[in-house]
C-alpha positions, 0 to 999 in steps of 0.5 A: 633517881638511882634504883637501890641494889636488891640482894638476892637470897642465895638459892636452895642448892643441890636436889630439888626439894632437898629443904622441904622438911617432910621430904627429908624425914619421909613423913607427910604433915598430919593434924595431931603432931601440932610440935611439928605444925606450930614450926610453919606458923608465924606468932601470929598464928598464919601459916608461913608462906612457901618460900619461907617454909621451904616446902615442896608444894604439894606438902605446903598444900598438904600442911595448910590443910592440916593446920586449918584441921588442928585450928577447927579441933582447937589443937592450936 
């Protein structure tokens, strides 16, 4: 049986972290900025994976804490 050919996604080009939203804007994820946090949540309310968001590992961790805080305070 022949295995199907997998398409590879293009790698990020340029500097490391060039795709990170928070690195580009020189900010950190904050639970009070609800409109920005909604960009990183799926339509079902789940936090999107780091591969999808394009954030650095540090900012992804800070983002998950900020989203959880906003949920607890019922901002999201």
